[in-house]
MDTraj code that builds the backbone (N, CA, C; nanometers):
import mdtraj as md
import numpy as np

residues = "UNK UNK UNK UNK UNK UNK UNK UNK UNK UNK UNK UNK UNK UNK UNK UNK UNK UNK UNK UNK UNK UNK UNK UNK UNK UNK UNK UNK UNK UNK UNK UNK UNK UNK UNK UNK UNK UNK UNK UNK UNK UNK UNK UNK UNK UNK UNK UNK UNK UNK UNK UNK UNK UNK UNK UNK UNK UNK UNK UNK UNK UNK UNK UNK UNK UNK UNK UNK UNK UNK UNK UNK UNK UNK UNK UNK UNK UNK UNK UNK UNK UNK UNK UNK UNK UNK UNK UNK UNK UNK UNK UNK UNK UNK UNK UNK UNK UNK UNK UNK UNK UNK UNK UNK UNK UNK UNK UNK UNK UNK UNK".split()
xyz = np.array([
    [-5.3481, -7.9812, 1.5933],
    [-5.3291, -8.1239, 1.5890],
    [-5.4679, -8.1885, 1.5899],
    [-5.4924, -8.2836, 1.5023],
    [-5.6231, -8.3468, 1.4950],
    [-5.6481, -8.4298, 1.6199],
    [-5.7743, -8.4542, 1.6472],
    [-5.8106, -8.5290, 1.7670],
    [-5.7549, -8.6700, 1.7686],
    [-5.7587, -8.7365, 1.6535],
    [-5.7090, -8.8740, 1.6474],
    [-5.5573, -8.8803, 1.6665],
    [-5.4860, -8.7897, 1.6005],
    [-5.3406, -8.7861, 1.6139],
    [-5.3000, -8.7503, 1.7565],
    [-5.3706, -8.6546, 1.8152],
    [-5.3423, -8.6164, 1.9528],
    [-5.3683, -8.7320, 2.0484],
    [-5.4747, -8.8080, 2.0228],
    [-5.5044, -8.9235, 2.1075],
    [-5.3978, -9.0312, 2.0977],
    [-5.3519, -9.0580, 1.9756],
    [-5.2464, -9.1590, 1.9576],
    [-5.1155, -9.1139, 2.0218],
    [-5.0808, -8.9878, 2.0026],
    [-4.9593, -8.9346, 2.0636],
    [-4.9721, -8.9350, 2.2163],
    [-5.0908, -8.9038, 2.2654],
    [-5.1153, -8.9072, 2.4098],
    [-5.0973, -9.0467, 2.4668],
    [-5.1458, -9.1494, 2.3948],
    [-5.1275, -9.2876, 2.4414],
    [-4.9798, -9.3266, 2.4410],
    [-4.9055, -9.2800, 2.3396],
    [-4.7621, -9.3078, 2.3349],
    [-4.6887, -9.2440, 2.4513],
    [-4.7241, -9.1196, 2.4820],
    [-4.6624, -9.0520, 2.5968],
    [-4.7016, -9.1209, 2.7279],
    [-4.8254, -9.1698, 2.7345],
    [-4.8699, -9.2412, 2.8543],
    [-4.7881, -9.3687, 2.8738],
    [-4.7506, -9.4335, 2.7654],
    [-4.6646, -9.5520, 2.7768],
    [-4.5269, -9.5154, 2.8319],
    [-4.4750, -9.3993, 2.7934],
    [-4.3467, -9.3542, 2.8491],
    [-4.3582, -9.3303, 3.0002],
    [-4.4688, -9.2689, 3.0423],
    [-4.4897, -9.2455, 3.1850],
    [-4.5047, -9.3797, 3.2571],
    [-4.5720, -9.4752, 3.1937],
    [-4.5863, -9.6081, 3.2536],
    [-4.4494, -9.6738, 3.2704],
    [-4.3603, -9.6547, 3.1735],
    [-4.2243, -9.7047, 3.1862],
    [-4.1539, -9.6424, 3.3053],
    [-4.1741, -9.5131, 3.3258],
    [-4.1199, -9.4448, 3.4448],
    [-4.1736, -9.5102, 3.5714],
    [-4.3043, -9.5394, 3.5734],
    [-4.3637, -9.6014, 3.6917],
    [-4.3018, -9.7378, 3.7217],
    [-4.2701, -9.8120, 3.6171],
    [-4.2173, -9.9473, 3.6366],
    [-4.0680, -9.9504, 3.6668],
    [-3.9917, -9.8548, 3.6129],
    [-3.8451, -9.8609, 3.6255],
    [-3.7920, -9.7634, 3.7306],
    [-3.8273, -9.6390, 3.7219],
    [-3.7682, -9.5354, 3.8080],
    [-3.8414, -9.5213, 3.9413],
    [-3.9723, -9.5181, 3.9389],
    [-4.0510, -9.4903, 4.0587],
    [-4.0252, -9.5875, 4.1740],
    [-4.0086, -9.7178, 4.1507],
    [-3.9812, -9.8072, 4.2647],
    [-3.8523, -9.7723, 4.3402],
    [-3.7578, -9.7117, 4.2746],
    [-3.6322, -9.6744, 4.3406],
    [-3.6494, -9.5517, 4.4292],
    [-3.7490, -9.4692, 4.4008],
    [-3.7667, -9.3438, 4.4738],
    [-3.8658, -9.3550, 4.5892],
    [-3.9552, -9.4518, 4.5853],
    [-4.0554, -9.4655, 4.6898],
    [-4.1684, -9.3659, 4.6712],
    [-4.2744, -9.3791, 4.7500],
    [-4.3890, -9.2892, 4.7371],
    [-4.3569, -9.1503, 4.7931],
    [-4.3607, -9.0498, 4.7072],
    [-4.3292, -8.9143, 4.7515],
    [-4.4347, -8.8125, 4.7122],
    [-4.5346, -8.8511, 4.6348],
    [-4.6330, -8.7551, 4.5856],
    [-4.7270, -8.7123, 4.6976],
    [-4.7608, -8.5854, 4.7003],
    [-4.8493, -8.5295, 4.8016],
    [-4.9969, -8.5376, 4.7619],
    [-5.0221, -8.5782, 4.6403],
    [-5.1583, -8.5832, 4.5887],
    [-5.2030, -8.7264, 4.5650],
    [-5.3341, -8.7448, 4.5577],
    [-5.3928, -8.8693, 4.5116],
    [-5.4809, -8.8359, 4.3931],
    [-5.4720, -8.9063, 4.2836],
    [-5.3757, -9.0100, 4.2510],
    [-5.2357, -8.9513, 4.2359],
    [-5.1353, -9.0373, 4.2326],
    [-4.9973, -8.9895, 4.2220],
    [-4.9804, -8.9077, 4.0939],
    [-4.8750, -8.8311, 4.0876],
    [-4.8519, -8.7452, 3.9711],
    [-4.8384, -8.8260, 3.8427],
    [-4.7744, -8.9419, 3.8500],
    [-4.7593, -9.0229, 3.7285],
    [-4.8921, -9.0842, 3.6869],
    [-4.9744, -9.1282, 3.7812],
    [-5.1069, -9.1804, 3.7471],
    [-5.1948, -9.0691, 3.6902],
    [-5.1822, -8.9488, 3.7452],
    [-5.2552, -8.8327, 3.6938],
    [-5.2129, -8.8040, 3.5500],
    [-5.0834, -8.8123, 3.5231],
    [-5.0332, -8.7861, 3.3880],
    [-5.0868, -8.8889, 3.2893],
    [-5.0877, -9.0159, 3.3266],
    [-5.1388, -9.1194, 3.2371],
    [-5.2868, -9.0967, 3.2087],
    [-5.3642, -9.0693, 3.3113],
    [-5.5072, -9.0461, 3.2925],
    [-5.5321, -8.9228, 3.2063],
    [-5.4589, -8.8150, 3.2307],
    [-5.4804, -8.6934, 3.1516],
    [-5.4392, -8.7132, 3.0059],
    [-5.3320, -8.7876, 2.9816],
    [-5.2877, -8.8121, 2.8442],
    [-5.3860, -8.9006, 2.7683],
    [-5.4397, -9.0041, 2.8333],
    [-5.5332, -9.0921, 2.7644],
    [-5.6708, -9.0284, 2.7505],
    [-5.7110, -8.9471, 2.8470],
    [-5.8440, -8.8863, 2.8441],
    [-5.8493, -8.7626, 2.7548],
    [-5.7418, -8.6819, 2.7514],
    [-5.7467, -8.5530, 2.6823],
    [-5.6537, -8.5426, 2.5618],
    [-5.5703, -8.6431, 2.5359],
    [-5.4794, -8.6356, 2.4230],
    [-5.3475, -8.5707, 2.4619],
    [-5.2614, -8.5525, 2.3626],
    [-5.1243, -8.5095, 2.3887],
    [-5.1152, -8.3657, 2.4385],
    [-5.1764, -8.2724, 2.3702],
    [-5.1556, -8.1304, 2.4026],
    [-5.2168, -8.0955, 2.5377],
    [-5.3450, -8.1197, 2.5539],
    [-5.4110, -8.0858, 2.6800],
    [-5.3607, -8.1768, 2.7930],
    [-5.3316, -8.3038, 2.7629],
    [-5.2811, -8.3963, 2.8648],
    [-5.1459, -8.3537, 2.9192],
    [-5.0558, -8.3105, 2.8315],
    [-4.9252, -8.2603, 2.8766],
    [-4.9445, -8.1331, 2.9594],
    [-5.0373, -8.0482, 2.9175],
    [-5.0655, -7.9260, 2.9946],
    [-5.1158, -7.9572, 3.1340],
    [-5.2088, -8.0509, 3.1442],
    [-5.2608, -8.0899, 3.2757],
    [-5.1524, -8.1537, 3.3629],
    [-5.0726, -8.2431, 3.3040],
    [-4.9660, -8.3083, 3.3804],
    [-4.8620, -8.2065, 3.4277],
    [-4.8287, -8.1119, 3.3420],
    [-4.7325, -8.0078, 3.3800],
    [-4.7877, -7.9214, 3.4917],
    [-4.9150, -7.8845, 3.4811],
    [-4.9797, -7.8029, 3.5849],
    [-4.9763, -7.8762, 3.7188],
    [-5.0009, -8.0057, 3.7152],
    [-4.9985, -8.0852, 3.8375],
    [-4.8574, -8.0917, 3.8962],
    [-4.7566, -8.1147, 3.8113],
    [-4.6186, -8.1216, 3.8606],
    [-4.5731, -7.9892, 3.9206],
    [-4.6199, -7.8786, 3.8645],
    [-4.5849, -7.7477, 3.9214],
    [-4.6459, -7.7279, 4.0596],
    [-4.7609, -7.7885, 4.0830],
    [-4.8259, -7.7750, 4.2136],
    [-4.7735, -7.8744, 4.3159],
    [-4.7071, -7.9804, 4.2726],
    [-4.6582, -8.0835, 4.3640],
    [-4.5189, -8.0439, 4.4117],
    [-4.5138, -7.9800, 4.5248],
    [-4.3869, -7.9320, 4.5803],
    [-4.3926, -7.9422, 4.7322],
    [-4.2824, -7.9231, 4.8008],
    [-4.2816, -7.9385, 4.9468],
    [-4.3737, -7.8417, 5.0209],
    [-4.4124, -7.7313, 4.9596],
    [-4.4972, -7.6323, 5.0259],
    [-4.6445, -7.6539, 4.9966],
    [-4.6760, -7.7507, 4.9145],
    [-4.8149, -7.7802, 4.8794],
    [-4.8790, -7.8648, 4.9883],
    [-5.0059, -7.8402, 5.0126],
    [-5.0780, -7.9190, 5.1117],
    [-5.1216, -8.0530, 5.0545],
    [-5.1218, -8.0658, 4.9216],
    [-5.1610, -8.1917, 4.8590],
    [-5.3103, -8.2142, 4.8686],
    [-5.3505, -8.3387, 4.8620],
    [-5.4917, -8.3742, 4.8714],
    [-5.5349, -8.4580, 4.7526],
    [-5.6643, -8.4701, 4.7381],
    [-5.7218, -8.5462, 4.6276],
    [-5.7434, -8.4510, 4.5107],
    [-5.6909, -8.4873, 4.3960],
    [-5.6993, -8.4014, 4.2775],
    [-5.7147, -8.4907, 4.1558],
    [-5.8357, -8.4985, 4.1033],
    [-5.8633, -8.5857, 3.9899],
    [-5.8560, -8.5100, 3.8585],
    [-5.8295, -8.5818, 3.7521],
    [-5.8253, -8.5238, 3.6170],
    [-5.9668, -8.4834, 3.5790],
    [-5.9847, -8.3612, 3.5284],
    [-6.1200, -8.3203, 3.4873],
    [-6.1696, -8.4022, 3.3686],
    [-6.2994, -8.4216, 3.3642],
    [-6.3619, -8.4908, 3.2517],
    [-6.3580, -8.3998, 3.1286],
    [-6.3623, -8.4575, 3.0088],
    [-6.3718, -8.3743, 2.8887],
    [-6.4959, -8.2849, 2.8979],
    [-6.4790, -8.1597, 2.8661],
    [-6.5872, -8.0628, 2.8749],
    [-6.5872, -7.9822, 3.0036],
    [-6.5227, -8.0324, 3.1088],
    [-6.5103, -7.9555, 3.2329],
    [-6.4024, -7.8501, 3.2144],
    [-6.4118, -7.7393, 3.2879],
    [-6.3056, -7.6381, 3.2786],
    [-6.1730, -7.6920, 3.3313],
    [-6.0661, -7.6437, 3.2750],
    [-5.9331, -7.6845, 3.3184],
    [-5.9020, -7.6199, 3.4537],
    [-5.8181, -7.6840, 3.5357],
    [-5.7919, -7.6326, 3.6708],
    [-5.7355, -7.4909, 3.6734],
    [-5.6579, -7.4535, 3.5745],
    [-5.5975, -7.3206, 3.5746],
    [-5.6952, -7.2130, 3.5291],
    [-5.8138, -7.2517, 3.4818],
    [-5.9069, -7.1534, 3.4287],
    [-6.0200, -7.1198, 3.5244],
    [-6.0181, -7.1733, 3.6448],
    [-6.1261, -7.1442, 3.7375],
    [-6.0720, -7.0991, 3.8720],
    [-6.1500, -7.0178, 3.9393],
    [-6.1032, -6.9624, 4.0657],
    [-6.1166, -7.0615, 4.1809],
    [-6.2087, -7.1573, 4.1739],
    [-6.2305, -7.2510, 4.2829],
    [-6.1559, -7.3809, 4.2662],
    [-6.0361, -7.3793, 4.2099],
    [-5.9635, -7.5030, 4.1825],
    [-5.9299, -7.5778, 4.3110],
    [-5.8955, -7.5087, 4.4174],
    [-5.8591, -7.5762, 4.5418],
    [-5.9799, -7.6454, 4.6031],
    [-6.0970, -7.5868, 4.5910],
    [-6.2158, -7.6500, 4.6470],
    [-6.2429, -7.7834, 4.5779],
    [-6.2114, -7.7945, 4.4501],
    [-6.2327, -7.9174, 4.3757],
    [-6.1460, -8.0298, 4.4295],
    [-6.0280, -7.9995, 4.4784],
    [-5.9375, -8.1038, 4.5247],
    [-5.9857, -8.1674, 4.6535],
    [-6.0733, -8.1014, 4.7270],
    [-6.1199, -8.1547, 4.8540],
    [-6.2575, -8.2177, 4.8435],
    [-6.3096, -8.2348, 4.7239],
    [-6.4446, -8.2862, 4.7046],
    [-6.4649, -8.4259, 4.7602],
    [-6.3660, -8.5123, 4.7538],
    [-6.3832, -8.6481, 4.8010],
    [-6.3952, -8.6506, 4.9526],
    [-6.3211, -8.5659, 5.0221],
    [-6.3296, -8.5612, 5.1677],
    [-6.4706, -8.5223, 5.2122],
    [-6.5397, -8.4458, 5.1289],
    [-6.6753, -8.4042, 5.1612],
    [-6.7788, -8.5012, 5.1039],
    [-6.7350, -8.6146, 5.0521],
    [-6.8272, -8.7129, 4.9978],
    [-6.8618, -8.6896, 4.8521],
    [-6.7825, -8.6118, 4.7818],
    [-6.8145, -8.5783, 4.6440],
    [-6.7431, -8.6617, 4.5410],
    [-6.7051, -8.7842, 4.5707],
    [-6.6330, -8.8675, 4.4745],
    [-6.7244, -8.9072, 4.3601],
    [-6.6696, -8.9048, 4.2404],
    [-6.7430, -8.9508, 4.1238],
    [-6.7124, -9.0992, 4.1041],
    [-6.7994, -9.1689, 4.0358],
    [-6.7823, -9.3134, 4.0172],
    [-6.6610, -9.3462, 3.9323],
    [-6.6206, -9.2576, 3.8416],
    [-6.5113, -9.2871, 3.7502],
    [-6.3853, -9.2091, 3.7827],
    [-6.3597, -9.1842, 3.9105],
    [-6.2430, -9.1064, 3.9501],
    [-6.1150, -9.1881, 3.9598],
    [-6.1228, -9.3184, 3.9535],
    [-6.0028, -9.4007, 3.9649],
    [-5.9162, -9.3815, 3.8411],
    [-5.7834, -9.3892, 3.8560],
    [-5.6950, -9.3788, 3.7395],
    [-5.7272, -9.4878, 3.6382],
    [-5.7215, -9.4516, 3.5124],
    [-5.7534, -9.5464, 3.4061],
    [-5.6336, -9.6370, 3.3782],
    [-5.6625, -9.7582, 3.3340],
    [-5.5566, -9.8499, 3.2930],
    [-5.5193, -9.8197, 3.1497],
    [-5.3975, -9.8617, 3.1103],
    [-5.3554, -9.8430, 2.9729],
    [-5.4217, -9.9384, 2.8831],
])
top = md.Topology()
chain = top.add_chain()
for i, resn in enumerate(residues, 1):
    res = top.add_residue(resn, chain, resSeq=i)
    for name in ("N", "CA", "C"):
        top.add_atom(name, md.element.get_by_symbol(name[0]), res)
traj = md.Trajectory(xyz[None], top)
């Protein structure tokens, strides 16, 4: 899939997730164990990485968000950074903010 097409498809999917945030999520209340929430993570990953890699990142995050997970801070990797499933120190990355390692652009992106 070309980069431009993947980016457009990723933005379209991000709009669907935004619809979920506006319609379904208020009925369920805050239940995510991670920051940013799983839906905000999905929107950021889709807009930052496009459809294919963004769906992969969002799926990976949803698989980790379960009652047995400790949760924590888990930001979407920047383009060019290794994906969370491809590195052995993935858990250490999630605790970087607690140790003062926050990046300036870690906030979820707006649509």
